[in-house]
PDB file of N, CA, C and O in Angstrom:
ATOM      1  N   UNK A   1      57.756  92.663 152.460  1.00  0.00           N
ATOM      2  CA  UNK A   1      58.537  91.885 153.508  1.00  0.00           C
ATOM      3  C   UNK A   1      59.613  91.322 153.055  1.00  0.00           C
ATOM      4  O   UNK A   1      59.553  90.888 151.904  1.00  0.00           O
ATOM      5  N   UNK A   2      60.851  91.174 153.797  1.00  0.00           N
ATOM      6  CA  UNK A   2      61.886  90.852 153.100  1.00  0.00           C
ATOM      7  C   UNK A   2      63.069  90.031 154.511  1.00  0.00           C
ATOM      8  O   UNK A   2      63.161  90.368 155.692  1.00  0.00           O
ATOM      9  N   UNK A   3      63.599  89.225 153.976  1.00  0.00           N
ATOM     10  CA  UNK A   3      64.577  88.844 154.920  1.00  0.00           C
ATOM     11  C   UNK A   3      65.838  88.506 154.581  1.00  0.00           C
ATOM     12  O   UNK A   3      65.837  87.613 153.734  1.00  0.00           O
ATOM     13  N   UNK A   4      66.800  88.827 154.870  1.00  0.00           N
ATOM     14  CA  UNK A   4      68.609  88.595 154.621  1.00  0.00           C
ATOM     15  C   UNK A   4      69.488  87.542 155.510  1.00  0.00           C
ATOM     16  O   UNK A   4      69.498  87.317 156.720  1.00  0.00           O
ATOM     17  N   UNK A   5      70.000  87.157 154.745  1.00  0.00           N
ATOM     18  CA  UNK A   5      70.920  86.633 155.558  1.00  0.00           C
ATOM     19  C   UNK A   5      72.136  86.740 155.476  1.00  0.00           C
ATOM     20  O   UNK A   5      72.424  87.074 154.326  1.00  0.00           O
ATOM     21  N   UNK A   6      73.468  86.570 156.437  1.00  0.00           N
ATOM     22  CA  UNK A   6      74.789  86.783 155.895  1.00  0.00           C
ATOM     23  C   UNK A   6      75.478  85.932 154.901  1.00  0.00           C
ATOM     24  O   UNK A   6      75.436  84.705 154.987  1.00  0.00           O
ATOM     25  N   UNK A   7      75.853  86.301 154.342  1.00  0.00           N
ATOM     26  CA  UNK A   7      76.964  85.171 153.378  1.00  0.00           C
ATOM     27  C   UNK A   7      78.286  85.616 152.807  1.00  0.00           C
ATOM     28  O   UNK A   7      78.648  86.743 152.467  1.00  0.00           O
ATOM     29  N   UNK A   8      78.887  84.519 152.784  1.00  0.00           N
ATOM     30  CA  UNK A   8      80.416  84.808 152.542  1.00  0.00           C
ATOM     31  C   UNK A   8      80.447  84.800 150.783  1.00  0.00           C
ATOM     32  O   UNK A   8      81.364  85.263 150.105  1.00  0.00           O
ATOM     33  N   UNK A   9      79.169  84.133 150.250  1.00  0.00           N
ATOM     34  CA  UNK A   9      79.652  84.038 148.566  1.00  0.00           C
ATOM     35  C   UNK A   9      79.165  85.248 148.090  1.00  0.00           C
ATOM     36  O   UNK A   9      79.023  85.077 146.879  1.00  0.00           O
ATOM     37  N   UNK A  10      78.796  86.501 148.415  1.00  0.00           N
ATOM     38  CA  UNK A  10      78.695  87.689 147.516  1.00  0.00           C
ATOM     39  C   UNK A  10      79.737  88.715 147.915  1.00  0.00           C
ATOM     40  O   UNK A  10      79.921  89.114 149.065  1.00  0.00           O
ATOM     41  N   UNK A  11      80.317  89.050 146.963  1.00  0.00           N
ATOM     42  CA  UNK A  11      81.045  90.014 147.046  1.00  0.00           C
ATOM     43  C   UNK A  11      80.796  91.512 146.904  1.00  0.00           C
ATOM     44  O   UNK A  11      80.384  91.882 145.804  1.00  0.00           O
ATOM     45  N   UNK A  12      80.967  92.340 147.761  1.00  0.00           N
ATOM     46  CA  UNK A  12      80.503  93.777 147.813  1.00  0.00           C
ATOM     47  C   UNK A  12      79.159  93.998 148.363  1.00  0.00           C
ATOM     48  O   UNK A  12      78.767  95.154 148.522  1.00  0.00           O
ATOM     49  N   UNK A  13      78.329  92.874 148.705  1.00  0.00           N
ATOM     50  CA  UNK A  13      77.228  93.173 149.522  1.00  0.00           C
ATOM     51  C   UNK A  13      76.052  92.915 148.056  1.00  0.00           C
ATOM     52  O   UNK A  13      76.347  92.512 146.931  1.00  0.00           O
ATOM     53  N   UNK A  14      74.815  93.283 148.550  1.00  0.00           N
ATOM     54  CA  UNK A  14      73.624  93.172 147.995  1.00  0.00           C
ATOM     55  C   UNK A  14      73.257  94.384 147.669  1.00  0.00           C
ATOM     56  O   UNK A  14      72.723  94.752 146.623  1.00  0.00           O
ATOM     57  N   UNK A  15      73.661  95.217 148.920  1.00  0.00           N
ATOM     58  CA  UNK A  15      72.716  96.665 148.849  1.00  0.00           C
ATOM     59  C   UNK A  15      73.241  97.125 150.303  1.00  0.00           C
ATOM     60  O   UNK A  15      74.028  96.503 151.017  1.00  0.00           O
ATOM     61  N   UNK A  16      72.621  98.362 150.574  1.00  0.00           N
ATOM     62  CA  UNK A  16      72.987  99.407 151.498  1.00  0.00           C
ATOM     63  C   UNK A  16      72.010 100.071 152.231  1.00  0.00           C
ATOM     64  O   UNK A  16      70.885  99.681 151.918  1.00  0.00           O
ATOM     65  N   UNK A  17      72.025 101.158 153.321  1.00  0.00           N
ATOM     66  CA  UNK A  17      70.783 101.977 154.043  1.00  0.00           C
ATOM     67  C   UNK A  17      71.709 103.085 153.895  1.00  0.00           C
ATOM     68  O   UNK A  17      72.792 103.084 153.309  1.00  0.00           O
ATOM     69  N   UNK A  18      71.034 104.184 154.609  1.00  0.00           N
ATOM     70  CA  UNK A  18      71.949 105.458 154.588  1.00  0.00           C
ATOM     71  C   UNK A  18      71.503 106.197 153.547  1.00  0.00           C
ATOM     72  O   UNK A  18      70.358 106.648 153.547  1.00  0.00           O
ATOM     73  N   UNK A  19      72.392 106.409 152.509  1.00  0.00           N
ATOM     74  CA  UNK A  19      72.210 107.533 151.883  1.00  0.00           C
ATOM     75  C   UNK A  19      72.162 106.715 150.089  1.00  0.00           C
ATOM     76  O   UNK A  19      72.858 105.759 149.746  1.00  0.00           O
ATOM     77  N   UNK A  20      71.351 107.298 149.397  1.00  0.00           N
ATOM     78  CA  UNK A  20      71.549 106.368 148.101  1.00  0.00           C
ATOM     79  C   UNK A  20      72.799 106.488 147.386  1.00  0.00           C
ATOM     80  O   UNK A  20      73.356 107.576 147.242  1.00  0.00           O
ATOM     81  N   UNK A  21      73.111 105.742 147.076  1.00  0.00           N
ATOM     82  CA  UNK A  21      74.346 105.979 145.657  1.00  0.00           C
ATOM     83  C   UNK A  21      74.018 105.971 144.262  1.00  0.00           C
ATOM     84  O   UNK A  21      74.213 104.986 143.550  1.00  0.00           O
ATOM     85  N   UNK A  22      73.426 107.260 143.776  1.00  0.00           N
ATOM     86  CA  UNK A  22      72.828 107.185 142.786  1.00  0.00           C
ATOM     87  C   UNK A  22      73.358 106.518 141.207  1.00  0.00           C
ATOM     88  O   UNK A  22      74.387 106.995 140.725  1.00  0.00           O
ATOM     89  N   UNK A  23      72.929 105.881 140.767  1.00  0.00           N
ATOM     90  CA  UNK A  23      73.726 105.729 139.076  1.00  0.00           C
ATOM     91  C   UNK A  23      73.513 106.528 138.056  1.00  0.00           C
ATOM     92  O   UNK A  23      74.394 106.713 137.217  1.00  0.00           O
ATOM     93  N   UNK A  24      72.400 107.071 137.990  1.00  0.00           N
ATOM     94  CA  UNK A  24      72.372 108.200 136.991  1.00  0.00           C
ATOM     95  C   UNK A  24      72.026 109.808 137.766  1.00  0.00           C
ATOM     96  O   UNK A  24      72.995 110.551 137.614  1.00  0.00           O
ATOM     97  N   UNK A  25      71.236 110.261 138.298  1.00  0.00           N
ATOM     98  CA  UNK A  25      71.070 111.328 139.249  1.00  0.00           C
ATOM     99  C   UNK A  25      70.130 111.339 140.265  1.00  0.00           C
ATOM    100  O   UNK A  25      69.172 110.567 140.279  1.00  0.00           O
ATOM    101  N   UNK A  26      70.352 112.186 141.131  1.00  0.00           N
ATOM    102  CA  UNK A  26      69.262 112.110 142.659  1.00  0.00           C
ATOM    103  C   UNK A  26      67.813 112.248 141.936  1.00  0.00           C
ATOM    104  O   UNK A  26      67.501 113.108 141.112  1.00  0.00           O
ATOM    105  N   UNK A  27      67.149 111.388 142.349  1.00  0.00           N
ATOM    106  CA  UNK A  27      65.897 111.492 142.138  1.00  0.00           C
ATOM    107  C   UNK A  27      65.123 110.948 143.556  1.00  0.00           C
ATOM    108  O   UNK A  27      64.944 109.738 143.688  1.00  0.00           O
ATOM    109  N   UNK A  28      64.784 111.665 144.347  1.00  0.00           N
ATOM    110  CA  UNK A  28      64.200 111.642 145.774  1.00  0.00           C
ATOM    111  C   UNK A  28      62.635 111.952 145.220  1.00  0.00           C
ATOM    112  O   UNK A  28      62.428 112.907 144.472  1.00  0.00           O
ATOM    113  N   UNK A  29      61.738 111.202 145.587  1.00  0.00           N
ATOM    114  CA  UNK A  29      60.528 111.280 145.393  1.00  0.00           C
ATOM    115  C   UNK A  29      59.431 111.737 146.828  1.00  0.00           C
ATOM    116  O   UNK A  29      59.452 111.485 148.032  1.00  0.00           O
ATOM    117  N   UNK A  30      58.492 112.559 145.873  1.00  0.00           N
ATOM    118  CA  UNK A  30      57.925 113.193 146.811  1.00  0.00           C
ATOM    119  C   UNK A  30      56.352 112.461 147.099  1.00  0.00           C
ATOM    120  O   UNK A  30      55.586 112.353 146.142  1.00  0.00           O
ATOM    121  N   UNK A  31      56.016 112.068 148.208  1.00  0.00           N
ATOM    122  CA  UNK A  31      54.589 111.358 148.244  1.00  0.00           C
ATOM    123  C   UNK A  31      53.567 112.143 147.497  1.00  0.00           C
ATOM    124  O   UNK A  31      53.561 113.373 147.436  1.00  0.00           O
ATOM    125  N   UNK A  32      52.684 111.332 146.921  1.00  0.00           N
ATOM    126  CA  UNK A  32      51.405 111.869 146.099  1.00  0.00           C
ATOM    127  C   UNK A  32      50.348 112.266 146.948  1.00  0.00           C
ATOM    128  O   UNK A  32      49.350 112.929 146.668  1.00  0.00           O
ATOM    129  N   UNK A  33      50.672 111.810 147.938  1.00  0.00           N
ATOM    130  CA  UNK A  33      49.317 112.111 149.028  1.00  0.00           C
ATOM    131  C   UNK A  33      49.471 113.229 149.867  1.00  0.00           C
ATOM    132  O   UNK A  33      48.546 114.011 150.086  1.00  0.00           O
ATOM    133  N   UNK A  34      50.963 113.378 150.503  1.00  0.00           N
ATOM    134  CA  UNK A  34      50.960 114.492 151.453  1.00  0.00           C
ATOM    135  C   UNK A  34      51.852 115.258 150.929  1.00  0.00           C
ATOM    136  O   UNK A  34      52.321 116.090 151.706  1.00  0.00           O
ATOM    137  N   UNK A  35      52.261 115.261 149.833  1.00  0.00           N
ATOM    138  CA  UNK A  35      53.639 115.964 148.962  1.00  0.00           C
ATOM    139  C   UNK A  35      55.113 116.155 150.060  1.00  0.00           C
ATOM    140  O   UNK A  35      55.922 117.075 149.937  1.00  0.00           O
ATOM    141  N   UNK A  36      55.195 115.076 151.089  1.00  0.00           N
ATOM    142  CA  UNK A  36      56.559 115.153 151.821  1.00  0.00           C
ATOM    143  C   UNK A  36      57.168 114.777 151.052  1.00  0.00           C
ATOM    144  O   UNK A  36      56.718 114.107 150.123  1.00  0.00           O
ATOM    145  N   UNK A  37      58.694 115.161 151.225  1.00  0.00           N
ATOM    146  CA  UNK A  37      59.737 114.171 150.889  1.00  0.00           C
ATOM    147  C   UNK A  37      59.801 112.903 151.554  1.00  0.00           C
ATOM    148  O   UNK A  37      59.777 112.720 152.772  1.00  0.00           O
ATOM    149  N   UNK A  38      59.897 111.916 150.512  1.00  0.00           N
ATOM    150  CA  UNK A  38      59.967 110.547 151.010  1.00  0.00           C
ATOM    151  C   UNK A  38      61.276 110.025 151.615  1.00  0.00           C
ATOM    152  O   UNK A  38      62.337 110.509 151.219  1.00  0.00           O
ATOM    153  N   UNK A  39      61.266 109.135 152.482  1.00  0.00           N
ATOM    154  CA  UNK A  39      62.337 108.754 153.388  1.00  0.00           C
ATOM    155  C   UNK A  39      63.281 107.559 152.570  1.00  0.00           C
ATOM    156  O   UNK A  39      62.665 106.691 151.952  1.00  0.00           O
ATOM    157  N   UNK A  40      64.464 107.540 152.579  1.00  0.00           N
ATOM    158  CA  UNK A  40      65.184 106.439 151.670  1.00  0.00           C
ATOM    159  C   UNK A  40      65.259 105.299 152.863  1.00  0.00           C
ATOM    160  O   UNK A  40      65.487 105.603 154.034  1.00  0.00           O
ATOM    161  N   UNK A  41      65.035 103.933 152.408  1.00  0.00           N
ATOM    162  CA  UNK A  41      64.784 102.891 153.231  1.00  0.00           C
ATOM    163  C   UNK A  41      65.974 101.808 152.996  1.00  0.00           C
ATOM    164  O   UNK A  41      66.483 101.198 153.937  1.00  0.00           O
ATOM    165  N   UNK A  42      66.449 101.597 151.340  1.00  0.00           N
ATOM    166  CA  UNK A  42      67.632 101.091 151.308  1.00  0.00           C
ATOM    167  C   UNK A  42      67.474 100.842 149.679  1.00  0.00           C
ATOM    168  O   UNK A  42      66.477 101.014 148.977  1.00  0.00           O
ATOM    169  N   UNK A  43      68.804 100.376 149.314  1.00  0.00           N
ATOM    170  CA  UNK A  43      69.131 100.893 147.845  1.00  0.00           C
ATOM    171  C   UNK A  43      69.427  98.970 147.713  1.00  0.00           C
ATOM    172  O   UNK A  43      69.920  98.413 148.694  1.00  0.00           O
ATOM    173  N   UNK A  44      69.149  98.306 146.714  1.00  0.00           N
ATOM    174  CA  UNK A  44      69.430  96.818 146.622  1.00  0.00           C
ATOM    175  C   UNK A  44      69.946  96.991 144.926  1.00  0.00           C
ATOM    176  O   UNK A  44      69.427  97.716 144.077  1.00  0.00           O
ATOM    177  N   UNK A  45      71.177  96.039 144.762  1.00  0.00           N
ATOM    178  CA  UNK A  45      71.934  95.718 143.501  1.00  0.00           C
ATOM    179  C   UNK A  45      71.772  94.543 142.788  1.00  0.00           C
ATOM    180  O   UNK A  45      71.731  93.480 143.408  1.00  0.00           O
ATOM    181  N   UNK A  46      71.667  94.568 141.503  1.00  0.00           N
ATOM    182  CA  UNK A  46      71.425  93.320 140.978  1.00  0.00           C
ATOM    183  C   UNK A  46      72.577  92.339 141.163  1.00  0.00           C
ATOM    184  O   UNK A  46      73.754  92.541 140.866  1.00  0.00           O
ATOM    185  N   UNK A  47      72.148  91.454 141.597  1.00  0.00           N
ATOM    186  CA  UNK A  47      72.898  90.556 141.708  1.00  0.00           C
ATOM    187  C   UNK A  47      72.970  88.778 140.922  1.00  0.00           C
ATOM    188  O   UNK A  47      71.843  88.282 140.902  1.00  0.00           O
ATOM    189  N   UNK A  48      73.532  88.304 140.618  1.00  0.00           N
ATOM    190  CA  UNK A  48      73.596  87.373 139.917  1.00  0.00           C
ATOM    191  C   UNK A  48      73.473  86.061 140.868  1.00  0.00           C
ATOM    192  O   UNK A  48      74.391  85.937 141.680  1.00  0.00           O
ATOM    193  N   UNK A  49      72.318  84.927 140.875  1.00  0.00           N
ATOM    194  CA  UNK A  49      72.795  84.032 141.782  1.00  0.00           C
ATOM    195  C   UNK A  49      72.090  84.188 143.015  1.00  0.00           C
ATOM    196  O   UNK A  49      72.469  83.511 143.971  1.00  0.00           O
ATOM    197  N   UNK A  50      71.090  84.998 143.154  1.00  0.00           N
ATOM    198  CA  UNK A  50      70.264  85.211 144.450  1.00  0.00           C
ATOM    199  C   UNK A  50      69.151  85.152 144.011  1.00  0.00           C
ATOM    200  O   UNK A  50      68.716  86.074 143.321  1.00  0.00           O
ATOM    201  N   UNK A  51      68.293  83.877 144.345  1.00  0.00           N
ATOM    202  CA  UNK A  51      67.303  83.229 143.713  1.00  0.00           C
ATOM    203  C   UNK A  51      66.050  84.088 144.500  1.00  0.00           C
ATOM    204  O   UNK A  51      66.245  84.448 145.661  1.00  0.00           O
ATOM    205  N   UNK A  52      65.142  84.307 144.025  1.00  0.00           N
ATOM    206  CA  UNK A  52      63.858  85.173 144.811  1.00  0.00           C
ATOM    207  C   UNK A  52      63.142  83.838 144.875  1.00  0.00           C
ATOM    208  O   UNK A  52      62.872  83.004 144.011  1.00  0.00           O
ATOM    209  N   UNK A  53      62.886  83.918 146.389  1.00  0.00           N
ATOM    210  CA  UNK A  53      62.057  82.828 147.056  1.00  0.00           C
ATOM    211  C   UNK A  53      60.608  83.015 146.801  1.00  0.00           C
ATOM    212  O   UNK A  53      60.003  81.957 146.971  1.00  0.00           O
ATOM    213  N   UNK A  54      59.513  84.439 146.297  1.00  0.00           N
ATOM    214  CA  UNK A  54      58.400  84.237 146.394  1.00  0.00           C
ATOM    215  C   UNK A  54      58.290  85.354 145.274  1.00  0.00           C
ATOM    216  O   UNK A  54      59.179  86.199 145.183  1.00  0.00           O
ATOM    217  N   UNK A  55      57.239  85.356 144.454  1.00  0.00           N
ATOM    218  CA  UNK A  55      56.777  86.871 143.473  1.00  0.00           C
ATOM    219  C   UNK A  55      55.728  86.706 143.010  1.00  0.00           C
ATOM    220  O   UNK A  55      55.545  85.712 142.308  1.00  0.00           O
ATOM    221  N   UNK A  56      54.675  87.639 143.253  1.00  0.00           N
ATOM    222  CA  UNK A  56      53.676  87.661 142.597  1.00  0.00           C
ATOM    223  C   UNK A  56      53.320  88.496 140.928  1.00  0.00           C
ATOM    224  O   UNK A  56      52.270  89.037 140.579  1.00  0.00           O
ATOM    225  N   UNK A  57      54.628  88.334 140.140  1.00  0.00           N
ATOM    226  CA  UNK A  57      54.862  88.851 139.137  1.00  0.00           C
ATOM    227  C   UNK A  57      54.553  87.957 138.324  1.00  0.00           C
ATOM    228  O   UNK A  57      55.157  86.885 138.266  1.00  0.00           O
ATOM    229  N   UNK A  58      53.083  88.423 137.215  1.00  0.00           N
ATOM    230  CA  UNK A  58      52.926  87.320 136.213  1.00  0.00           C
ATOM    231  C   UNK A  58      53.731  87.846 134.844  1.00  0.00           C
ATOM    232  O   UNK A  58      53.303  88.878 134.327  1.00  0.00           O
ATOM    233  N   UNK A  59      55.037  87.086 134.155  1.00  0.00           N
ATOM    234  CA  UNK A  59      55.398  87.363 133.168  1.00  0.00           C
ATOM    235  C   UNK A  59      54.822  86.907 132.082  1.00  0.00           C
ATOM    236  O   UNK A  59      54.163  85.868 132.047  1.00  0.00           O
ATOM    237  N   UNK A  60      55.107  87.925 130.782  1.00  0.00           N
ATOM    238  CA  UNK A  60      54.581  87.592 129.518  1.00  0.00           C
ATOM    239  C   UNK A  60      55.189  87.146 128.529  1.00  0.00           C
ATOM    240  O   UNK A  60      54.881  87.414 127.367  1.00  0.00           O
ATOM    241  N   UNK A  61      56.377  86.216 128.969  1.00  0.00           N
ATOM    242  CA  UNK A  61      57.015  85.553 128.076  1.00  0.00           C
ATOM    243  C   UNK A  61      57.933  84.658 129.129  1.00  0.00           C
ATOM    244  O   UNK A  61      58.013  85.064 130.289  1.00  0.00           O
ATOM    245  N   UNK A  62      58.671  83.370 128.716  1.00  0.00           N
ATOM    246  CA  UNK A  62      60.087  82.587 129.285  1.00  0.00           C
ATOM    247  C   UNK A  62      60.844  83.876 129.544  1.00  0.00           C
ATOM    248  O   UNK A  62      61.135  84.184 130.700  1.00  0.00           O
ATOM    249  N   UNK A  63      61.172  84.638 128.514  1.00  0.00           N
ATOM    250  CA  UNK A  63      62.449  85.288 128.605  1.00  0.00           C
ATOM    251  C   UNK A  63      62.202  86.493 129.772  1.00  0.00           C
ATOM    252  O   UNK A  63      63.186  87.031 130.281  1.00  0.00           O
ATOM    253  N   UNK A  64      61.179  86.784 130.065  1.00  0.00           N
ATOM    254  CA  UNK A  64      60.661  88.077 130.769  1.00  0.00           C
ATOM    255  C   UNK A  64      60.697  87.124 132.163  1.00  0.00           C
ATOM    256  O   UNK A  64      60.993  87.862 133.103  1.00  0.00           O
ATOM    257  N   UNK A  65      60.510  85.822 132.583  1.00  0.00           N
ATOM    258  CA  UNK A  65      60.269  84.899 133.536  1.00  0.00           C
ATOM    259  C   UNK A  65      61.318  85.070 134.331  1.00  0.00           C
ATOM    260  O   UNK A  65      61.296  85.465 135.496  1.00  0.00           O
ATOM    261  N   UNK A  66      62.656  84.632 133.399  1.00  0.00           N
ATOM    262  CA  UNK A  66      64.048  84.858 133.828  1.00  0.00           C
ATOM    263  C   UNK A  66      64.440  85.965 134.870  1.00  0.00           C
ATOM    264  O   UNK A  66      64.976  85.873 135.975  1.00  0.00           O
ATOM    265  N   UNK A  67      63.919  87.221 134.028  1.00  0.00           N
ATOM    266  CA  UNK A  67      64.097  88.189 135.331  1.00  0.00           C
ATOM    267  C   UNK A  67      63.661  87.977 136.385  1.00  0.00           C
ATOM    268  O   UNK A  67      64.417  88.261 137.314  1.00  0.00           O
ATOM    269  N   UNK A  68      62.784  87.608 136.615  1.00  0.00           N
ATOM    270  CA  UNK A  68      61.997  87.291 138.115  1.00  0.00           C
ATOM    271  C   UNK A  68      62.468  86.111 138.739  1.00  0.00           C
ATOM    272  O   UNK A  68      61.894  85.977 139.820  1.00  0.00           O
ATOM    273  N   UNK A  69      63.199  85.282 138.531  1.00  0.00           N
ATOM    274  CA  UNK A  69      63.768  83.994 139.179  1.00  0.00           C
ATOM    275  C   UNK A  69      64.838  84.667 139.953  1.00  0.00           C
ATOM    276  O   UNK A  69      64.797  84.132 141.061  1.00  0.00           O
ATOM    277  N   UNK A  70      65.688  85.479 139.946  1.00  0.00           N
ATOM    278  CA  UNK A  70      66.882  85.876 140.560  1.00  0.00           C
ATOM    279  C   UNK A  70      66.884  87.627 140.917  1.00  0.00           C
ATOM    280  O   UNK A  70      66.137  88.334 140.241  1.00  0.00           O
ATOM    281  N   UNK A  71      67.654  88.192 141.878  1.00  0.00           N
ATOM    282  CA  UNK A  71      67.981  89.445 142.159  1.00  0.00           C
ATOM    283  C   UNK A  71      68.311  90.113 141.408  1.00  0.00           C
ATOM    284  O   UNK A  71      69.520  90.343 141.436  1.00  0.00           O
ATOM    285  N   UNK A  72      67.363  90.921 140.144  1.00  0.00           N
ATOM    286  CA  UNK A  72      67.998  91.166 139.024  1.00  0.00           C
ATOM    287  C   UNK A  72      67.057  92.699 138.627  1.00  0.00           C
ATOM    288  O   UNK A  72      65.836  92.552 138.670  1.00  0.00           O
ATOM    289  N   UNK A  73      67.423  93.699 138.364  1.00  0.00           N
ATOM    290  CA  UNK A  73      66.882  95.179 137.898  1.00  0.00           C
ATOM    291  C   UNK A  73      67.387  95.402 136.727  1.00  0.00           C
ATOM    292  O   UNK A  73      68.316  96.178 136.504  1.00  0.00           O
ATOM    293  N   UNK A  74      66.694  94.611 135.765  1.00  0.00           N
ATOM    294  CA  UNK A  74      67.008  95.013 134.321  1.00  0.00           C
ATOM    295  C   UNK A  74      68.890  94.920 134.166  1.00  0.00           C
ATOM    296  O   UNK A  74      69.801  95.696 133.874  1.00  0.00           O
ATOM    297  N   UNK A  75      68.764  93.708 134.501  1.00  0.00           N
ATOM    298  CA  UNK A  75      70.330  93.307 134.379  1.00  0.00           C
ATOM    299  C   UNK A  75      71.529  94.040 135.140  1.00  0.00           C
ATOM    300  O   UNK A  75      72.218  93.373 135.912  1.00  0.00           O
ATOM    301  N   UNK A  76      71.781  95.335 134.948  1.00  0.00           N
ATOM    302  CA  UNK A  76      72.780  95.886 135.606  1.00  0.00           C
ATOM    303  C   UNK A  76      72.200  97.565 136.931  1.00  0.00           C
ATOM    304  O   UNK A  76      72.741  98.569 137.395  1.00  0.00           O
ATOM    305  N   UNK A  77      70.973  96.952 136.980  1.00  0.00           N
ATOM    306  CA  UNK A  77      70.386  97.747 137.745  1.00  0.00           C
ATOM    307  C   UNK A  77      70.111  98.053 139.370  1.00  0.00           C
ATOM    308  O   UNK A  77      70.459  97.161 140.143  1.00  0.00           O
ATOM    309  N   UNK A  78      69.582  99.114 139.863  1.00  0.00           N
ATOM    310  CA  UNK A  78      69.989  99.061 141.348  1.00  0.00           C
ATOM    311  C   UNK A  78      68.600  99.387 141.708  1.00  0.00           C
ATOM    312  O   UNK A  78      68.231 100.381 141.082  1.00  0.00           O
ATOM    313  N   UNK A  79      67.649  98.888 142.530  1.00  0.00           N
ATOM    314  CA  UNK A  79      66.002  99.118 143.140  1.00  0.00           C
ATOM    315  C   UNK A  79      66.856 100.322 144.550  1.00  0.00           C
ATOM    316  O   UNK A  79      67.718 100.163 145.415  1.00  0.00           O
ATOM    317  N   UNK A  80      66.062 101.371 144.117  1.00  0.00           N
ATOM    318  CA  UNK A  80      65.668 102.337 145.244  1.00  0.00           C
ATOM    319  C   UNK A  80      64.530 102.245 145.706  1.00  0.00           C
ATOM    320  O   UNK A  80      63.560 102.076 144.967  1.00  0.00           O
ATOM    321  N   UNK A  81      64.380 102.383 147.657  1.00  0.00           N
ATOM    322  CA  UNK A  81      62.914 102.225 148.059  1.00  0.00           C
ATOM    323  C   UNK A  81      62.883 103.271 148.985  1.00  0.00           C
ATOM    324  O   UNK A  81      63.705 103.591 149.844  1.00  0.00           O
ATOM    325  N   UNK A  82      61.716 103.791 148.649  1.00  0.00           N
ATOM    326  CA  UNK A  82      61.227 105.225 149.619  1.00  0.00           C
ATOM    327  C   UNK A  82      60.241 104.759 150.491  1.00  0.00           C
ATOM    328  O   UNK A  82      59.495 103.847 150.135  1.00  0.00           O
ATOM    329  N   UNK A  83      60.135 105.368 151.784  1.00  0.00           N
ATOM    330  CA  UNK A  83      58.557 105.342 152.283  1.00  0.00           C
ATOM    331  C   UNK A  83      58.355 106.797 152.909  1.00  0.00           C
ATOM    332  O   UNK A  83      59.143 107.695 153.207  1.00  0.00           O
ATOM    333  N   UNK A  84      57.281 106.685 152.968  1.00  0.00           N
ATOM    334  CA  UNK A  84      56.616 108.093 153.580  1.00  0.00           C
ATOM    335  C   UNK A  84      55.650 107.408 154.850  1.00  0.00           C
ATOM    336  O   UNK A  84      54.723 106.606 154.738  1.00  0.00           O
ATOM    337  N   UNK A  85      56.210 108.020 156.061  1.00  0.00           N
ATOM    338  CA  UNK A  85      55.510 107.374 157.090  1.00  0.00           C
ATOM    339  C   UNK A  85      54.068 107.387 157.735  1.00  0.00           C
ATOM    340  O   UNK A  85      53.454 106.541 158.386  1.00  0.00           O
ATOM    341  N   UNK A  86      53.653 109.090 157.169  1.00  0.00           N
ATOM    342  CA  UNK A  86      52.437 109.680 157.575  1.00  0.00           C
ATOM    343  C   UNK A  86      51.254 109.190 156.814  1.00  0.00           C
ATOM    344  O   UNK A  86      50.076 109.277 157.160  1.00  0.00           O
ATOM    345  N   UNK A  87      51.845 108.547 155.488  1.00  0.00           N
ATOM    346  CA  UNK A  87      50.794 108.377 154.641  1.00  0.00           C
ATOM    347  C   UNK A  87      50.543 107.188 154.188  1.00  0.00           C
ATOM    348  O   UNK A  87      49.578 106.864 153.495  1.00  0.00           O
ATOM    349  N   UNK A  88      51.763 106.237 154.727  1.00  0.00           N
ATOM    350  CA  UNK A  88      51.858 104.783 154.936  1.00  0.00           C
ATOM    351  C   UNK A  88      52.331 104.389 152.991  1.00  0.00           C
ATOM    352  O   UNK A  88      52.122 103.256 152.560  1.00  0.00           O
ATOM    353  N   UNK A  89      52.782 105.202 152.315  1.00  0.00           N
ATOM    354  CA  UNK A  89      53.027 105.327 150.970  1.00  0.00           C
ATOM    355  C   UNK A  89      54.578 104.672 150.528  1.00  0.00           C
ATOM    356  O   UNK A  89      55.439 105.548 150.608  1.00  0.00           O
ATOM    357  N   UNK A  90      54.964 103.722 150.211  1.00  0.00           N
ATOM    358  CA  UNK A  90      56.092 103.185 149.732  1.00  0.00           C
ATOM    359  C   UNK A  90      56.249 103.567 148.161  1.00  0.00           C
ATOM    360  O   UNK A  90      55.322 103.678 147.358  1.00  0.00           O
ATOM    361  N   UNK A  91      57.633 103.743 147.907  1.00  0.00           N
ATOM    362  CA  UNK A  91      57.786 104.082 146.496  1.00  0.00           C
ATOM    363  C   UNK A  91      59.073 103.266 146.083  1.00  0.00           C
ATOM    364  O   UNK A  91      60.013 103.217 146.876  1.00  0.00           O
ATOM    365  N   UNK A  92      59.147 102.574 144.765  1.00  0.00           N
ATOM    366  CA  UNK A  92      60.160 101.878 144.620  1.00  0.00           C
ATOM    367  C   UNK A  92      60.806 102.122 142.839  1.00  0.00           C
ATOM    368  O   UNK A  92      59.960 102.228 141.951  1.00  0.00           O
ATOM    369  N   UNK A  93      61.824 102.168 142.590  1.00  0.00           N
ATOM    370  CA  UNK A  93      62.325 102.580 141.203  1.00  0.00           C
ATOM    371  C   UNK A  93      63.749 101.900 140.945  1.00  0.00           C
ATOM    372  O   UNK A  93      64.549 101.459 141.770  1.00  0.00           O
ATOM    373  N   UNK A  94      63.810 101.941 139.791  1.00  0.00           N
ATOM    374  CA  UNK A  94      65.179 101.139 139.273  1.00  0.00           C
ATOM    375  C   UNK A  94      65.746 102.221 138.213  1.00  0.00           C
ATOM    376  O   UNK A  94      65.205 102.860 137.310  1.00  0.00           O
ATOM    377  N   UNK A  95      67.726 102.119 138.956  1.00  0.00           N
ATOM    378  CA  UNK A  95      68.620 103.032 138.141  1.00  0.00           C
ATOM    379  C   UNK A  95      69.223 101.890 137.584  1.00  0.00           C
ATOM    380  O   UNK A  95      69.368 100.782 138.101  1.00  0.00           O
ATOM    381  N   UNK A  96      69.600 102.338 136.324  1.00  0.00           N
ATOM    382  CA  UNK A  96      70.822 101.463 135.688  1.00  0.00           C
ATOM    383  C   UNK A  96      71.460 102.449 134.649  1.00  0.00           C
ATOM    384  O   UNK A  96      71.016 103.467 134.117  1.00  0.00           O
ATOM    385  N   UNK A  97      72.685 101.777 134.546  1.00  0.00           N
ATOM    386  CA  UNK A  97      73.781 102.367 133.836  1.00  0.00           C
ATOM    387  C   UNK A  97      72.998 102.318 132.004  1.00  0.00           C
ATOM    388  O   UNK A  97      73.640 102.751 131.047  1.00  0.00           O
TER     389      UNK A  97
END
């Protein structure tokens, strides 16, 4: 689950839906259970200053913990989220420059 709120403080938005804007190359996953092409849900970009409200990630060091305090996908990456409705399996991965 996630919740968003409109903010005038963030330039260019934090993500989008519709069609992925690939950073590296198209990589549309197939569901491991049904072998169907998964549906694109959303793409979120790394944005400094957007704090994570809650996380279940246990970081191995203070340095790594800093990555999970804000919406940060390895510095300059985007998070891609896909879903296959029949199997109810989600897939997410990061591409970065």
